[in-house]
C-alpha positions in Angstrom: -10.5 11.1 -20.3 -7.3 13.0 -21.1 -5.7 13.4 -17.7 -2.6 15.4 -16.9 -0.8 16.4 -13.7 -0.1 20.1 -13.5 0.8 22.7 -10.9 -2.3 23.9 -8.9 -3.5 27.4 -9.7 -5.6 29.9 -7.7 -8.6 29.0 -9.7 -8.4 25.4 -8.5 -9.3 26.5 -5.0 -13.0 25.4 -5.2 -11.9 22.0 -6.6 -9.6 21.5 -3.7 -12.5 22.2 -1.3 -14.8 19.9 -3.2 -12.4 17.0 -3.6 -11.4 17.2 0.1 -15.0 16.8 1.4 -15.8 14.1 -1.1 -12.9 12.0 0.2 -12.7 13.1 3.9 -14.4 10.0 5.3 -11.4 7.6 5.1 -11.3 8.1 1.4 -15.1 8.3 0.8 -17.7 11.0 0.6 -18.0 13.0 3.9 -20.6 15.5 2.7 -23.2 14.4 5.2 -20.7 14.5 8.1 -20.0 18.3 7.8 -22.5 21.1 7.9 -20.2 23.2 5.7 -18.6 21.4 2.8 -15.6 23.7 3.0 -14.6 22.5 6.5 -12.2 19.7 5.5 -10.5 21.8 2.9 -9.7 24.5 5.4 -7.4 22.0 7.2 -6.2 19.5 4.6 -6.0 21.1 1.2 -6.5 24.8 0.6 -3.8 26.2 3.1 -1.2 24.5 0.9 -2.4 26.3 -2.2 -2.0 29.6 -0.3 1.2 28.9 1.7 3.1 26.2 -0.2 2.0 26.7 -3.8 5.2 25.3 -5.3 4.3 21.9 -3.8 0.6 21.8 -4.9 -0.4 19.8 -8.0 -3.7 18.7 -9.5 -4.8 15.9 -11.7 -6.9 17.5 -14.4 -9.1 16.5 -17.3 -9.2 19.7 -19.2 -11.0 22.2 -16.9 -12.1 19.4 -14.5 -9.9 18.6 -11.5 -10.2 15.0 -10.3 -7.5 14.9 -7.7 -4.7 16.8 -5.9 -1.5 16.3 -4.0 -0.3 19.1 -1.7 2.6 19.3 0.8 5.4 21.2 2.3 9.1 20.4 2.7 9.2 21.8 6.3 6.3 20.9 8.4 7.4 22.9 11.4 7.9 26.1 9.4 4.6 25.6 7.6 2.7 25.1 10.9 4.3 28.3 12.3 3.1 30.2 9.2 -0.4 28.9 9.6 -0.4 29.9 13.3 0.5 33.4 12.1 -1.5 33.9 8.9 -4.2 31.3 8.6 -5.8 30.1 11.8 -6.3 33.6 13.3 -8.1 34.7 10.2 -10.3 31.6 10.3 -10.9 31.9 14.0 -12.4 35.4 13.4 -14.4 34.3 10.3 -15.9 31.3 12.1 -16.1 32.7 15.6 -19.9 32.2 15.8 -20.0 28.8 14.2 -21.2 25.8 16.3 -20.9 22.2 15.5 -24.1 21.0 13.7 -22.9 17.8 12.0 -20.9 14.8 13.2 -17.4 16.0 12.2 -17.8 19.8 12.4 -16.0 20.0 15.7 -12.9 18.2 14.3 -12.4 21.3 12.1 -13.8 24.0 14.4 -11.6 22.9 17.3 -8.5 22.9 15.1 -9.3 26.4 14.0 -9.7 27.6 17.6 -6.8 25.6 19.0 -4.4 24.7 16.2 -2.7 21.3 16.5 0.8 20.6 15.5 2.5 17.5 14.2 4.2 15.0 16.5 7.7 16.7 16.9 9.4 13.3 16.7 7.9 12.5 13.3 8.3 16.0 11.9 12.0 16.0 13.0 12.9 12.7 11.4 10.5 13.2 8.4 10.2 17.0 8.1 8.2 17.1 4.8 4.6 15.9 4.6 1.8 15.6 2.0 -1.9 15.1 1.5 -3.4 13.4 -1.5 -7.0 12.8 -2.6 -8.5 11.4 -5.8 -12.1 11.2 -6.9 -13.3 7.7 -7.8 -13.0 8.1 -11.6 -9.3 8.8 -11.2 -8.6 6.1 -8.6 -7.1 3.7 -11.2 -4.6 3.9 -14.0 -1.7 4.6 -11.6 -2.6 8.3 -11.1 -2.2 8.1 -7.3 1.4 6.8 -7.7 2.1 9.5 -10.4 0.8 12.3 -8.2 2.9 11.1 -5.2 6.0 10.8 -7.4 5.4 14.4 -8.6 5.1 15.6 -5.0 8.1 13.6 -3.8 10.3 15.0 -6.5 9.1 18.5 -5.6 9.9 18.0 -1.9 13.3 16.4 -2.7 14.2 19.3 -4.9 13.4 21.6 -2.0 15.9 19.8 0.1 13.6 17.7 2.3 15.5 14.5 3.5 12.3 12.5 4.3 8.5 12.8 4.3 5.5 11.6 6.2 1.7 11.4 5.8 -1.1 10.4 8.0 -4.1 8.2 7.2 -7.2 7.0 9.0 -6.9 3.9 11.2 -9.7 2.4 9.1 -8.4 3.2 5.7 -7.0 -0.3 4.8 -7.0 0.4 1.1 -4.8 3.5 1.4 -2.5 1.7 3.8 -1.9 -1.1 1.3 -1.3 1.4 -1.5 1.2 3.4 0.5 3.1 0.2 1.5 3.1 -0.9 -2.2 4.8 2.3 -3.3 7.5 2.1 -0.7 6.3 4.0 2.4 6.8 2.4 5.8 4.7 2.7 9.0 6.6 5.1 11.4 4.0 5.6 14.1 0.4 5.0 15.2 -2.0 6.8 17.5 -5.1 8.6 16.5 -3.9 8.0 12.9 -1.4 5.8 11.1 1.8 7.7 10.2 3.8 6.5 7.2 7.1 7.8 5.9 9.8 7.6 3.3 13.4 8.7 2.9 13.9 11.0 -0.1 
C-alpha cells in the first residue's frame, strides 16, 4: 500500500459512510446492527465533511479510502449549525423510518431530538474529533498521524483544547489515546478524553 493523508473531498462522502458503519461497534463492524448502513455516518462522519470541511482528512491508498479523521474547533457553534441546517433536513427525509435493527434508534432519536455535548466538557475543551480506520490501516502509526494532522488543524483554527468520546467497552482505543497523550476528562454513557492544544 502507498498510503497518504490528504484533505477530504466531496467524492469521499460514500467512503465516510462506509468506514463509519464498518467501525461503529466499538471499533468493529456494525453492519448487522443498523438496517441502513448510512445511519452511523449521518451522525459521526458526513456532517463534518459538509459543515467543517477544513478539518476533514482521509487516509487514502490511491482511490481507496481506508480511514478518516473529522472535527471542529468549536463544538457549540458546530452543533448550532447542525440544529439549523442538518437535523431538520434529516428529520424530514427520515420521518417515516422506524427502528428495525438493534442500533437504529440510536441514530433516529438523534435525528428527531438532536443531542448536544456536555457543556462543561465543550467549554473547557471546545474542539472535538472523530477518527476511524479500517483494519488494514490499523497499524504503521496511521492513527497517530491522522490525529496529529487533525490537532494541527484545530490548533491553527485557534482551539485551545479538544475532546473525543469513545465507547465504555473500547479498551483498545482507550489505551491508544492514553499512549498519544490524551487524558480522561469525564465518564458517563461514554468515556471522554481530552488534550490541551
